[in-house]
C-alpha positions in Angstrom: 29.7 -14.8 212.6 26.7 -13.8 214.7 25.7 -10.3 215.9 26.9 -10.4 219.5 30.4 -11.1 218.3 30.3 -8.2 215.9 29.1 -5.9 218.8 32.1 -7.0 220.9 34.5 -6.4 218.1 33.0 -2.9 217.5 33.3 -2.1 221.2 36.9 -3.3 221.2 37.8 -1.2 218.2 36.0 1.8 219.8 38.2 1.4 223.0 41.4 1.0 220.9 40.7 4.1 218.9 39.8 6.1 222.0 42.9 4.9 223.8 45.0 6.0 220.8 43.5 9.5 221.0 44.2 9.7 224.7 47.8 8.6 224.2 48.2 11.2 221.4 46.9 13.9 223.7 48.9 12.9 226.7 52.2 12.5 224.8 51.6 15.8 223.0 51.0 17.6 226.3 54.2 16.1 227.8 56.2 17.0 224.6 54.9 20.6 224.6 55.6 20.9 228.4 59.2 19.8 227.8 59.5 22.2 224.9 58.2 25.0 227.1 60.7 24.1 229.9 63.5 24.1 227.4 62.6 27.6 226.2 62.3 28.8 229.7 65.7 27.4 231.0 67.6 28.2 227.8 66.5 31.9 227.9 64.9 31.7 224.4 61.5 32.5 225.7 62.3 36.0 226.7 64.7 36.8 223.8 62.4 36.0 220.8 59.4 38.2 221.8 56.8 35.4 222.1 57.5 33.5 218.9 58.8 30.5 220.9 55.6 30.4 223.0 53.5 30.6 219.8 55.5 27.5 218.5 54.6 25.6 221.7 50.9 26.7 221.4 50.8 25.7 217.7 52.3 22.3 218.5 49.9 21.7 221.4 46.9 22.8 219.4 47.8 20.4 216.6 48.2 17.6 219.0 44.9 18.4 220.7 43.0 18.5 217.4 44.5 15.1 216.3 43.7 13.5 219.6 40.1 14.9 219.6 39.6 13.6 216.0 40.5 10.1 217.2 38.2 10.3 220.2 35.3 11.6 218.0 36.0 8.7 215.6 35.7 6.3 218.6 32.4 7.9 219.6 31.1 7.5 216.1 32.1 3.8 216.1 30.3 3.7 219.4 27.0 4.7 217.7 26.9 1.2 216.2 26.8 -0.4 219.7 24.3 1.9 221.5 21.2 0.0 222.5 18.7 2.9 222.9 17.9 6.4 221.7 18.9 8.0 225.1 22.5 6.8 224.7 22.5 7.7 221.1 21.4 11.3 221.9 24.0 11.6 224.7 26.7 10.4 222.3 25.5 12.9 219.7 25.8 15.7 222.2 29.3 14.6 223.2 30.4 14.4 219.5 28.9 17.9 218.9 30.8 19.4 221.8 34.1 17.8 220.8 33.6 18.9 217.2 32.9 22.5 218.2 36.0 22.3 220.4 38.1 21.1 217.5 36.7 23.8 215.3 37.6 26.5 217.8 41.1 25.2 218.4 41.6 25.1 214.6 40.5 28.7 214.3 42.9 29.7 217.0 45.7 27.9 215.2 44.9 29.7 211.9 45.1 33.0 213.8 48.5 32.1 215.3 49.8 31.0 211.9 49.0 34.4 210.5 50.9 36.3 213.2 
């Protein structure tokens, strides 16, 4: 197996992992939106003093973290296919921003779990 084929395989894997992360985020957002609508129309949102909304927020946060982890993994796989240092630096900045975002969402989830 020669190197161009390995590069194409790595790019394909990167796109697959990135797509999985996007599907996780989109499906999680839709699920949490449906959960939110259920709480609104059933009257449970007003009667439980915010615990229902915290449940929706926790679920959404967990889904966002999982999806972001997949997307970061795809970006890390992408580092094997970057041809120059400019693209590698840009990719590093994107991974750093997503990692900070994941960290801040995780802290928010820990705060919500304590309440």
